C-alpha positions in Angstrom: 15.5 8.7 4.4 12.6 5.9 5.6 11.2 4.2 2.4 7.8 4.7 1.8 5.8 2.3 -1.1 2.9 4.6 -2.5 0.2 3.4 -3.7 -0.8 5.5 -6.6 -4.3 4.7 -9.1 -2.2 4.3 -12.6 -3.9 6.8 -15.7 -1.3 8.4 -17.2 1.0 6.5 -19.8 4.1 8.2 -18.2 4.6 7.3 -14.8 5.3 10.5 -13.0 6.8 10.3 -9.3 5.1 11.8 -6.5 5.9 12.8 -3.1 4.3 12.5 0.6 5.9 14.0 3.5 4.9 14.1 6.9 4.4 17.4 9.3 7.8 17.3 12.0 6.6 17.2 15.5 9.2 19.5 17.7 8.9 18.8 21.5 9.4 22.8 22.3 7.8 23.8 19.0 4.7 21.9 18.5 3.8 21.0 14.7 6.3 22.5 11.9 5.7 22.1 8.5 8.6 20.5 5.8 9.5 24.1 5.6 9.3 25.6 8.7 5.9 27.8 8.0 2.9 27.2 9.3 0.2 25.8 7.0 -1.3 28.3 3.9 -4.9 28.8 4.0 -5.5 28.8 0.7 -9.2 28.9 0.7 -11.4 26.4 -1.3 -8.3 25.0 -3.0 -7.2 21.7 -2.1 -4.2 21.8 -3.7 -2.2 20.2 -1.0 -1.2 16.7 0.5 -1.6 16.8 4.5 -1.3 14.6 7.5 -4.4 14.7 9.5 -4.5 12.7 12.6 -2.0 9.9 13.5 -3.2 7.2 15.8 -1.5 4.4 17.7 -2.7 0.9 16.8 -4.3 -1.5 19.5 -5.4 -4.8 18.8 -8.8 -4.1 17.1 -8.8 -0.4 18.2 -6.4 2.8 17.1 -5.6 5.9 20.4 -5.0 9.2 18.7 -1.1 9.7 19.3 -1.5 13.5 17.6 -3.7 15.5 14.9 -1.2 17.3 12.9 -1.0 21.0 11.6 -3.4 21.5 8.4 -4.7 24.3 6.9 -8.4 25.7 7.7 -9.8 23.5 4.4 -9.0 20.7 5.7 -10.1 20.9 9.4 -13.6 18.7 8.4 -11.6 16.1 7.2 -9.3 15.9 10.1 -12.3 16.5 12.7 -14.2 13.8 11.0 -12.7 10.7 13.2 -16.1 9.0 12.6 -14.6 8.3 9.3 -11.1 7.7 10.7 -12.5 5.2 12.9 -14.9 3.5 10.1 -11.8 3.6 7.8 -9.5 1.8 10.5 -12.7 -0.9 11.1 -12.8 -1.6 7.6 -9.0 -2.6 8.0 -9.6 -4.9 10.6 -12.8 -6.8 9.2 -10.8 -7.2 5.7 -7.5 -8.6 7.4 -7.5 -11.2 9.5 -6.2 -10.6 13.3 -3.5 -12.6 13.4 -1.8 -11.2 10.3 -2.6 -7.8 11.4 0.7 -7.7 14.4 3.1 -5.6 12.4 0.9 -2.6 11.8 1.2 -0.4 14.8 0.1 3.1 13.7 -2.4 3.9 11.0 -2.1 7.7 9.7 -5.1 9.2 8.2 -4.4 11.7 5.3 -5.7 14.0 2.8 -4.0 12.4 -0.6 -5.4 15.4 -3.0 -6.5 12.5 -6.0 -2.8 12.0 -5.9 -1.6 10.0 -3.1 -4.1 7.1 -1.8 -2.3 5.1 0.9 1.4 4.5 1.5 3.4 1.7 4.3 6.7 2.8 5.7 8.6 0.7 8.6 8.5 2.7 11.9 12.3 2.6 12.1 14.4 1.9 9.0 16.5 -1.2 11.0 13.3 -3.0 12.3 11.0 -4.2 9.5 8.8 -5.9 12.2 6.7 -2.8 12.9 5.3 -0.7 10.3 2.9 2.4 9.6 0.4 2.4 7.6 -1.5 5.5 5.9 -4.8 5.8 3.8 -6.6 8.9 2.6 -9.7 9.8 3.6 -11.3 11.2 0.5 -10.1 7.5 -1.0 -12.2 6.1 1.6 -15.6 6.6 -0.6 -17.2 2.7 -0.1 -16.6 1.4 3.2 -19.9 0.5 4.0 -19.4 -2.5 2.7 -16.2 -5.1 2.0 -16.6 -6.3 -1.6 -14.1 -6.6 -4.3 -15.7 -4.2 -6.7 -14.4 -1.5 -3.8 -11.8 0.3 -4.8 -10.6 1.0 -0.9 -11.2 -2.7 -0.9 -8.2 -3.3 -3.7 -6.0 -0.4 -2.0 -6.2 -1.9 1.6 -4.8 -5.3 0.5 -2.4 -3.7 -1.7 -0.8 -1.6 1.2 -1.3 -4.9 3.8 0.6 -6.7 1.0 3.5 -4.4 1.2 4.1 -5.2 4.7 3.5 -9.0 4.1 6.2 -9.3 1.8 8.7 -6.8 2.9 8.4 -7.5 6.8 11.6 -9.0 9.1 10.6 -12.1 8.1 11.0 -11.9 4.5 14.2 -9.2 4.0 17.1 -9.0 6.0 18.3 -5.5 6.7 21.8 -6.4 7.8 22.7 -8.7 5.1 25.5 -7.6 2.9 26.7 -9.1 -0.4 23.0 -9.8 -1.3 22.7 -12.8 -3.7 18.6 -12.0 -4.2 16.5 -9.4 -4.9 17.6 -6.2 -2.9 14.2 -4.5 -1.7 15.7 -0.8 -0.7 15.1 -2.0 2.8 17.4 -4.6 2.5 17.7 -8.1 1.5 15.2 -10.4 0.4 15.2 -14.3 1.5 16.0 -16.3 -1.3 12.2 -18.2 -0.7 11.1 -15.1 0.2 7.5 -13.8 -1.6 9.4 -11.1 -3.5 12.7 -12.8 -4.6 10.4 -15.8 -6.2 8.7 -13.3 -8.0 11.4 -11.2 -9.2 13.2 -14.2 -10.2 10.2 -15.4 -12.3 9.3 -12.4 -13.6 12.0 -9.8 -13.5 15.2 -10.9 -13.5 15.8 -11.6 -17.1 14.1 -8.3 -18.4 15.2 -5.8 -15.4 17.8 -7.0 -13.2 18.1 -4.1 -11.2 14.3 -4.0 -10.7 14.1 -0.7 -12.7 10.7 -0.9 -14.4 8.0 2.0 -15.8 5.8 2.4 -18.7 8.2 0.7 -21.1 8.7 -2.3 -19.3 4.9 -2.3 -18.9 4.8 -1.8 -23.0 7.4 -4.4 -23.7 6.5 -7.2 -21.4 2.4 -6.6 -20.2 2.2 -10.1 -20.4 4.3 -10.2 -17.1 2.3 -7.9 -15.2 -1.3 -7.8 -13.7 -1.3 -4.1 -14.4 0.3 -1.3 -15.3 1.1 0.0 -12.3 2.8 -3.5 -11.5 5.7 -2.8 -13.7 6.9 -0.2 -11.6 9.2 -2.0 -9.7 9.2 -5.5 -7.8 7.8 -4.0 -4.7 4.6 -2.7 -6.2 4.7 -5.7 -8.3 4.3 -7.9 -5.5 1.8 -5.5 -3.4 -0.7 -5.5 -6.7 -0.1 -9.8 -7.3 -1.4 -10.0 -3.6 -4.2 -7.9 -3.7 -5.1 -9.9 -7.4 -4.2 -13.8 -5.4 -7.0 -12.6 -3.0 -10.0 -10.7 -5.2 -9.7 -12.7 -8.2 -8.4 -15.9 -7.1 -6.4 -18.7 -9.0 -5.4 -18.3 -12.9 -6.1 -20.5 -15.6 -3.6 -18.3 -18.0 0.3 -19.7 -18.5 1.1 -16.1 -18.8 4.2 -14.7 -16.4 1.5 -12.3 -14.6 -0.5 -15.6 -14.1 2.2 -17.4 -12.7 3.0 -14.8 -9.9 -0.7 -15.5 -8.9 -0.6 -18.6 -8.7 2.6 -18.9 -7.6 0.7 -17.5 -4.1 -1.4 -20.2 -4.3 1.8 -22.7 -3.5 2.1 -21.5 -0.1 -0.2 -22.7 2.6 -0.2 -19.8 4.2 -1.4 -17.0 2.2 -4.0 -19.9 0.8 -5.4 -20.1 4.4 -5.2 -16.5 4.6 -7.1 -15.7 1.3 -9.7 -18.6 2.7 -10.1 -16.9 6.3 -10.6 -13.2 4.7 -13.5 -14.4 2.5 -15.2 -16.4 5.1 -15.0 -13.5 7.6 -16.7 -11.7 5.0 -20.0 -12.3 3.4 -20.3 -9.8 1.1 -17.3 -11.3 -1.0 -17.4 -14.1 -3.4 -14.8 -16.4 -3.8 -13.2 -15.9 -7.1 -14.6 -12.4 -7.8 -13.5 -10.0 -10.2 -13.7 -6.4 -9.6 -16.4 -4.8 -12.0 -15.4 -1.3 -11.8 -12.2 -0.9 -13.2 -10.3 1.2 -9.8 -7.8 3.2 -12.8 -11.1 4.2 -14.4 -13.0 5.1 -11.2 -9.9 7.6 -9.3 -7.4 9.5 -11.2 -4.0 9.1 -9.1 -0.6 9.8 -10.9 2.0 7.1 -9.8 5.3 6.8 -8.2 7.6 4.7 -6.4 10.3 5.7 -4.5 13.0 4.7 -1.8 
């Protein structure tokens, strides 16, 4: 099964698993749901996660591939193409153009206040082409790009997965992996994720298995409780923190993880460009509103 890195907001003490599955498309029969049934119309009860629309990315534009089958109470979200375009525009303004070439599909979905975003490779054996999905109800503050904005953090987090799991960082075909195995493949010895793994995971969770218990025991190693889920979520959280909060002055392992990224000239250059091209951002800023308090998404991460 295609691995998906799912971004959720951790507010529970116990981490729970969340599922997000796409509708399948059959050339003869059109859109069908996972269970083979037409989507149910549950009136005003928004109790489902649903793919709304999938787009192909073409530079700074998106071209609709298809609308997915949804129940009638989600049609308003699906038909709000202006919001879809604004979400993608937010992403293109935040992430420099030269760093966006690997995300070739953009998906807008309704996450039911459970799932906020995901990324997945288009093909399991090609980590150079990715899909990114963002929940439409999570895009509440997208007029300006601001480091206090949850959607900024979410977009950086999801982009961070592609940055740290692409073909330049992970080898799908390598056997006998001596570095951290991400699920997609064997990470390179000098990859962002393996460097983080060696610093903060290898001696306490050598299989990369984390969760609430790991965070409770080693909270000084993680920039957030969600980062303790696994090294994949950890490196995405660290990347977002690196961009938003800047260099750390402490010596905790959590601070060292962030500061490791300042040893990478290409990441420093990217961070500088993100700040320069967005005048509403403040260098070294800190989110003044906790995204964990603002949103109540459960957590999960699976391969």
